[in-house]
N, C-alpha and C positions, 0 to 999 in steps of 0.2 A: 322630693318626697316620692317614694316608690310604694305603690299599692300592689300587693300580690295576694293570690288565693291559690291554695293547693287543692287540685281536684282529686278526690279519692273516688273509688268505685261506688262507695255508699252515697257520696254527694251527687254523683251522676244519676244514680237511681232515684234520689230525692227530686232532682230537677225534672227527670222524665215523668215521674209520678205527678208532680205539680203541674207541669205543662199539659199532660193529658187531662187532668182534672179541670184546668182552665178551659181547654177546648170543649170538654163535655159540658161545662157550666154555660158557656156562651151559646152552644147549640141548643141547650135546653131552654135558655132564656129567650131564644128566637122562636121556640116551638109555640104551638097554639094552646095546648092544654096546660092546666095549672100545677106545675111543680116549681114555680118561680122562687118561692121562699127557700126551698132546699137548694136550688141552683145558686142563689145568692150566697147562702152559707158555704157552699162548696167553693165558690169563686173567692170569697174572702179568706177562707182557710188555706186555699192553695197559694194565694198571693202572699199571705203572711208566712207560710212555710218557706217560700223562696226567700223572703226578706230576712228570716232568722239566720240564714247562712251568711249574710253580709252585715246586718245591723243588729245590735243588741236591743231586743224588745223586752221591756220590763213588765212585770205584772203577771196575771194568771195565764194569758195567752202567749207569753214569751217563751215557754218551753216548746221545743219542737215535738216532744212526745204528746202533749195535749193537742197540738194542732194536727198531728197525724191521726189521733183518735177521733177528733171532730171530723176530719176529712173522711176517715173510714166509715163512720156512722152515716155521714151525709151520702156517700157513694152507695152504701148498702140500702139506705132508704130510697134513693133514686132508682136503684135496680128494682125494688119492690113496686114503686109507683112510677111506672115508665114514662108517663107524660107523652109529649108529642115527638118522640125520638124514634127514628127508624132503626131497624135491626143492626145496621152497620155501626151506628153510634153506640149501641148497647155494648158492643165489643170493646169500645174505648173505655166505657165505664168498668167493665169486668177487668180489663188489663190494669187500669189505674187502681182498682180495689185490691187486686192481687199484689201489686207492687207496694201499696200502702200497708197491707198486712205484713209483708216481708220487712218493710221499714220499721214497723212497730216491734216485730220480733227481734230485729237487730238492735234496736234502741234499748229494749228491755234486757238484752243479753240472753234470750232464750234460744236464739238461732246463731250459731257460729260457723262460719265458713272460713277456713284458713286463707289469708290473703285478701279477704273481702272486707272484713271489719277490723 
């Protein structure tokens, strides 16, 4: 039995976005001020976003578009309510948010770059 996965540029961007969101969520969970609920939502959405590339998840959260939107809203709210994160980690949040918005636009078909999607 052979297991194979084809990496496309869009899937690499998805993995980078999810990994940055996981790093951001973990640093926010270790922070002192309270944005813990949003960080947990961000962590769950990022992990499920990675899992949708390998496993079929049924139900409402099975769509990668829904998870990208949830992750984008969580990242935006975390930018507004900074919590106990230093300025350097705010850059990780901004990068993850920009990549997530690009993923949403690619998924909806509103952004097309030849050779990318």
